C-alpha positions in Angstrom: 0.0 10.4 -11.4 -2.5 7.9 -10.2 -3.4 7.2 -7.1 -5.8 4.8 -5.5 -7.3 4.4 -2.3 -6.3 1.9 0.4 -9.2 0.1 0.9 -7.6 -3.0 3.3 -4.2 -4.5 4.4 -2.6 -8.5 4.4 1.1 -9.9 4.4 3.1 -10.9 1.8 4.8 -14.3 1.7 7.8 -13.3 3.3 5.7 -11.3 5.9 5.9 -8.3 4.4 2.4 -5.5 4.3 0.5 -4.8 1.1 -1.9 -2.5 0.2 -4.7 -3.6 -1.3 -6.2 -1.0 -3.4 -9.3 -0.2 -4.9 -8.3 -1.0 -8.2 -7.5 -4.8 -7.5 -4.5 -3.8 -7.7 -1.6 -4.1 -4.8 1.4 -1.7 -3.2 3.7 -2.8 -0.5 4.1 0.0 2.8 6.9 -2.1 4.3 8.7 -0.7 7.3 12.0 -1.4 6.6 14.6 1.2 8.2 17.0 3.6 7.4 15.4 2.7 3.6 11.4 3.0 4.1 10.1 4.2 7.3 6.6 3.4 8.1 6.0 2.3 11.9 2.7 2.8 11.5 2.3 0.2 9.2 2.9 -2.4 12.0 -0.3 -2.0 14.4 -3.8 -2.4 13.8 -4.1 1.0 14.8 -1.7 2.5 12.5 -3.1 0.6 9.5 -6.5 1.5 10.5 -5.9 4.9 10.0 -4.3 4.4 6.4 -7.6 2.9 5.2 -9.4 5.6 2.5 -6.0 7.1 2.1 -4.5 7.9 -1.5 -1.5 6.4 -2.9 0.3 5.6 -6.7 -0.5 2.9 -8.4 2.0 2.3 -10.7 0.0 -1.0 -12.2 -2.5 1.8 -13.3 -0.6 3.7 -14.8 1.9 1.4 -16.9 -2.0 0.1 -17.9 -3.7 3.4 -19.0 -0.1 4.2 -21.1 -0.6 1.3 -22.8 
């Protein structure tokens, strides 16, 4: 599993939150109960707490297996 740290956040065209990863890739971090429980993403303070947090980057994994 390839993990990369979160360096920022932005919203996509639909208004969902996306984490910007240190590798240049992105990962959605939606709060969409009951499927995805991430209430922290709804506040600026919550997102700030997750800066530097490592998450799985599927794009890096796919690129490394080629």
